[in-house]
KOLDREN-635704 format. One record per residue (C-alpha): residue number from 0; residue in three letters; y, x, z. Coordinates in nm, 2 decimals. Last residue first. Layout:
// KOLDREN-635704
<node nr="NUM" rest="ALA" py="Y" px="X" pz="Z"/>
...
//
This chain:
// KOLDREN-635704
<node nr="144" rest="PRO" py="1.44" px="3.76" pz="2.26"/>
<node nr="143" rest="GLN" py="1.31" px="3.51" pz="2.00"/>
<node nr="142" rest="SER" py="1.52" px="3.18" pz="1.96"/>
<node nr="141" rest="ALA" py="1.77" px="3.30" pz="1.74"/>
<node nr="140" rest="GLY" py="1.49" px="3.43" pz="1.49"/>
<node nr="139" rest="GLY" py="1.32" px="3.08" pz="1.46"/>
<node nr="138" rest="GLU" py="1.69" px="2.92" pz="1.42"/>
<node nr="137" rest="LEU" py="1.73" px="3.18" pz="1.14"/>
<node nr="136" rest="VAL" py="1.41" px="3.14" pz="0.95"/>
<node nr="135" rest="GLN" py="1.47" px="2.75" pz="0.98"/>
<node nr="134" rest="ASP" py="1.82" px="2.78" pz="0.81"/>
<node nr="133" rest="ILE" py="1.69" px="3.00" pz="0.56"/>
<node nr="132" rest="ASN" py="1.43" px="2.77" pz="0.44"/>
<node nr="131" rest="LYS" py="1.07" px="2.78" pz="0.55"/>
<node nr="130" rest="PHE" py="0.76" px="2.75" pz="0.32"/>
<node nr="129" rest="THR" py="0.45" px="2.71" pz="0.51"/>
<node nr="128" rest="ASN" py="0.28" px="2.47" pz="0.23"/>
<node nr="127" rest="PRO" py="-0.08" px="2.39" pz="0.24"/>
<node nr="126" rest="ILE" py="-0.23" px="2.36" pz="-0.11"/>
<node nr="125" rest="ALA" py="-0.25" px="2.08" pz="-0.37"/>
<node nr="124" rest="ALA" py="0.02" px="1.92" pz="-0.16"/>
<node nr="123" rest="PRO" py="-0.06" px="1.53" pz="-0.16"/>
<node nr="122" rest="THR" py="0.09" px="1.33" pz="-0.43"/>
<node nr="121" rest="GLU" py="0.39" px="1.11" pz="-0.49"/>
<node nr="120" rest="HIS" py="0.54" px="1.28" pz="-0.80"/>
<node nr="119" rest="GLN" py="0.88" px="1.44" pz="-0.81"/>
<node nr="118" rest="PRO" py="1.12" px="1.47" pz="-1.13"/>
<node nr="117" rest="VAL" py="1.21" px="1.81" pz="-1.27"/>
<node nr="116" rest="HIS" py="1.53" px="1.97" pz="-1.32"/>
<node nr="115" rest="CYS" py="1.53" px="2.34" pz="-1.46"/>
<node nr="114" rest="GLN" py="1.42" px="2.30" pz="-1.84"/>
<node nr="113" rest="GLU" py="1.40" px="1.92" pz="-1.79"/>
<node nr="112" rest="CYS" py="1.80" px="1.91" pz="-1.84"/>
<node nr="111" rest="PHE" py="1.78" px="2.03" pz="-2.21"/>
<node nr="110" rest="TYR" py="2.19" px="2.07" pz="-2.24"/>
<node nr="109" rest="ARG" py="2.25" px="2.36" pz="-2.05"/>
<node nr="108" rest="ARG" py="2.21" px="2.64" pz="-2.29"/>
<node nr="107" rest="PRO" py="2.40" px="2.41" pz="-2.57"/>
<node nr="106" rest="SER" py="2.67" px="2.40" pz="-2.31"/>
<node nr="105" rest="VAL" py="2.78" px="2.05" pz="-2.20"/>
<node nr="104" rest="THR" py="3.12" px="1.97" pz="-2.36"/>
<node nr="103" rest="ALA" py="3.49" px="2.07" pz="-2.33"/>
<node nr="102" rest="LEU" py="3.39" px="2.43" pz="-2.25"/>
<node nr="101" rest="PRO" py="3.51" px="2.66" pz="-1.97"/>
<node nr="100" rest="GLN" py="3.44" px="3.04" pz="-2.02"/>
<node nr="99" rest="GLY" py="3.18" px="3.18" pz="-1.77"/>
<node nr="98" rest="ASP" py="3.07" px="3.45" pz="-2.04"/>
<node nr="97" rest="ARG" py="2.76" px="3.24" pz="-2.11"/>
<node nr="96" rest="ASP" py="2.95" px="2.94" pz="-2.19"/>
<node nr="95" rest="MET" py="3.07" px="2.73" pz="-1.93"/>
<node nr="94" rest="TYR" py="3.03" px="2.31" pz="-1.89"/>
<node nr="93" rest="HIS" py="2.69" px="2.30" pz="-1.72"/>
<node nr="92" rest="THR" py="2.86" px="2.53" pz="-1.45"/>
<node nr="91" rest="ILE" py="3.08" px="2.24" pz="-1.34"/>
<node nr="90" rest="SER" py="2.76" px="2.09" pz="-1.22"/>
<node nr="89" rest="ILE" py="2.64" px="1.77" pz="-1.35"/>
<node nr="88" rest="MET" py="2.83" px="1.47" pz="-1.19"/>
<node nr="87" rest="PRO" py="2.63" px="1.27" pz="-0.92"/>
<node nr="86" rest="ALA" py="2.58" px="0.90" pz="-1.03"/>
<node nr="85" rest="GLN" py="2.81" px="0.61" pz="-0.95"/>
<node nr="84" rest="SER" py="2.79" px="0.48" pz="-1.32"/>
<node nr="83" rest="LYS" py="3.14" px="0.46" pz="-1.37"/>
<node nr="82" rest="ALA" py="3.25" px="0.79" pz="-1.20"/>
<node nr="81" rest="ALA" py="2.97" px="0.97" pz="-1.34"/>
<node nr="80" rest="THR" py="3.05" px="0.86" pz="-1.70"/>
<node nr="79" rest="SER" py="3.32" px="1.11" pz="-1.83"/>
<node nr="78" rest="ARG" py="3.16" px="1.42" pz="-1.66"/>
<node nr="77" rest="SER" py="2.84" px="1.36" pz="-1.76"/>
<node nr="76" rest="HIS" py="2.59" px="1.20" pz="-1.51"/>
<node nr="75" rest="CYS" py="2.51" px="0.86" pz="-1.64"/>
<node nr="74" rest="SER" py="2.49" px="0.85" pz="-2.03"/>
<node nr="73" rest="LEU" py="2.44" px="1.25" pz="-2.01"/>
<node nr="72" rest="CYS" py="2.08" px="1.19" pz="-1.88"/>
<node nr="71" rest="LYS" py="1.98" px="0.99" pz="-2.19"/>
<node nr="70" rest="ASN" py="2.04" px="1.30" pz="-2.41"/>
<node nr="69" rest="SER" py="2.08" px="1.27" pz="-2.77"/>
<node nr="68" rest="ASN" py="2.08" px="1.44" pz="-3.13"/>
<node nr="67" rest="THR" py="1.93" px="1.79" pz="-3.00"/>
<node nr="66" rest="ASP" py="1.66" px="1.61" pz="-2.82"/>
<node nr="65" rest="VAL" py="1.65" px="1.42" pz="-2.45"/>
<node nr="64" rest="ARG" py="1.53" px="1.06" pz="-2.49"/>
<node nr="63" rest="TYR" py="1.44" px="0.91" pz="-2.15"/>
<node nr="62" rest="GLY" py="1.12" px="0.70" pz="-2.19"/>
<node nr="61" rest="ASP" py="0.99" px="0.76" pz="-1.83"/>
<node nr="60" rest="ILE" py="1.28" px="0.91" pz="-1.64"/>
<node nr="59" rest="LYS" py="1.18" px="0.78" pz="-1.30"/>
<node nr="58" rest="HIS" py="1.41" px="0.87" pz="-1.02"/>
<node nr="57" rest="PRO" py="1.52" px="1.15" pz="-0.77"/>
<node nr="56" rest="ILE" py="1.56" px="1.42" pz="-1.03"/>
<node nr="55" rest="THR" py="1.52" px="1.74" pz="-0.87"/>
<node nr="54" rest="PRO" py="1.82" px="1.98" pz="-0.79"/>
<node nr="53" rest="PRO" py="1.84" px="2.30" pz="-0.94"/>
<node nr="52" rest="GLN" py="1.81" px="2.55" pz="-0.65"/>
<node nr="51" rest="GLU" py="2.13" px="2.79" pz="-0.68"/>
<node nr="50" rest="PRO" py="2.11" px="2.85" pz="-0.32"/>
<node nr="49" rest="TYR" py="1.77" px="2.82" pz="-0.14"/>
<node nr="48" rest="ASN" py="1.56" px="2.53" pz="0.00"/>
<node nr="47" rest="ARG" py="1.73" px="2.22" pz="-0.16"/>
<node nr="46" rest="GLU" py="1.75" px="1.89" pz="0.04"/>
<node nr="45" rest="ARG" py="1.64" px="1.61" pz="-0.18"/>
<node nr="44" rest="LYS" py="1.92" px="1.33" pz="-0.29"/>
<node nr="43" rest="LEU" py="1.78" px="0.97" pz="-0.25"/>
<node nr="42" rest="ASP" py="1.74" px="0.78" pz="-0.57"/>
<node nr="41" rest="LYS" py="1.39" px="0.66" pz="-0.42"/>
<node nr="40" rest="ASN" py="1.16" px="0.65" pz="-0.75"/>
<node nr="39" rest="GLU" py="0.89" px="0.92" pz="-0.69"/>
<node nr="38" rest="VAL" py="0.68" px="0.92" pz="-1.01"/>
<node nr="37" rest="LYS" py="0.33" px="0.77" pz="-0.93"/>
<node nr="36" rest="PRO" py="0.04" px="1.01" pz="-0.98"/>
<node nr="35" rest="MET" py="-0.19" px="0.97" pz="-1.28"/>
<node nr="34" rest="GLU" py="-0.53" px="0.86" pz="-1.21"/>
<node nr="33" rest="GLU" py="-0.79" px="1.11" pz="-1.22"/>
<node nr="32" rest="ALA" py="-0.98" px="1.15" pz="-1.56"/>
<node nr="31" rest="GLN" py="-1.36" px="1.04" pz="-1.56"/>
<node nr="30" rest="LEU" py="-1.57" px="1.35" pz="-1.61"/>
<node nr="29" rest="GLU" py="-1.71" px="1.45" pz="-1.92"/>
<node nr="28" rest="GLN" py="-1.98" px="1.72" pz="-1.90"/>
<node nr="27" rest="ALA" py="-2.05" px="2.02" pz="-2.09"/>
<node nr="26" rest="ILE" py="-1.80" px="2.26" pz="-1.88"/>
<node nr="25" rest="THR" py="-1.99" px="2.16" pz="-1.58"/>
<node nr="24" rest="GLY" py="-1.93" px="1.91" pz="-1.31"/>
<node nr="23" rest="GLY" py="-1.77" px="1.92" pz="-0.97"/>
<node nr="22" rest="LEU" py="-1.38" px="1.93" pz="-0.89"/>
<node nr="21" rest="ARG" py="-1.15" px="2.13" pz="-1.12"/>
<node nr="20" rest="ARG" py="-0.92" px="2.34" pz="-0.92"/>
<node nr="19" rest="GLY" py="-1.18" px="2.63" pz="-0.87"/>
<node nr="18" rest="ASP" py="-1.19" px="2.76" pz="-1.23"/>
<node nr="17" rest="PRO" py="-1.47" px="2.83" pz="-1.45"/>
<node nr="16" rest="ALA" py="-1.67" px="2.50" pz="-1.44"/>
<node nr="15" rest="PRO" py="-2.02" px="2.55" pz="-1.34"/>
<node nr="14" rest="ALA" py="-2.24" px="2.65" pz="-1.62"/>
<node nr="13" rest="ASP" py="-2.40" px="2.38" pz="-1.79"/>
<node nr="12" rest="LEU" py="-2.22" px="2.49" pz="-2.10"/>
<node nr="11" rest="SER" py="-2.41" px="2.83" pz="-2.10"/>
<node nr="10" rest="GLU" py="-2.75" px="2.61" pz="-2.13"/>
<node nr="9" rest="ALA" py="-2.66" px="2.42" pz="-2.44"/>
<node nr="8" rest="VAL" py="-2.58" px="2.78" pz="-2.59"/>
<node nr="7" rest="ALA" py="-2.91" px="2.91" pz="-2.49"/>
<node nr="6" rest="GLY" py="-3.10" px="2.61" pz="-2.59"/>
<node nr="5" rest="TRP" py="-2.90" px="2.62" pz="-2.95"/>
<node nr="4" rest="SER" py="-3.07" px="2.99" pz="-3.04"/>
<node nr="3" rest="LEU" py="-2.83" px="3.28" pz="-3.01"/>
<node nr="2" rest="LEU" py="-2.86" px="3.49" pz="-3.31"/>
<node nr="1" rest="GLY" py="-3.01" px="3.84" pz="-3.28"/>
<node nr="0" rest="MET" py="-2.89" px="4.16" pz="-3.43"/>
//
């Protein structure tokens, strides 16, 4: 049974990075981190691409506290505060239990907003996107004989 020498270990760390997403360098090299992308903060509703798609968050949420004791999102989007804040009220489905029965408060299953809703960043697409929503698919089919 042989032992690896330090030279063999150091040489293996100079192998190219294991995935194609990391640009340049080897595993042993420390590269400068890329700048964090800016969060989109336009407060405009985005079109949804399919039924039941959770809406994205159109504003910054840095520092929003969402834990078992408080939920900053509900200070604007709950049933009781939406009219005053002029923010869209969360869906009525968030006030139902798993059997579809209405609840007085937000369901614990729907309390942690970022499980489904995410903010968007101002970044170019990592890969080309050719997604077509159902309206675009139907329009394309109708134009063909």
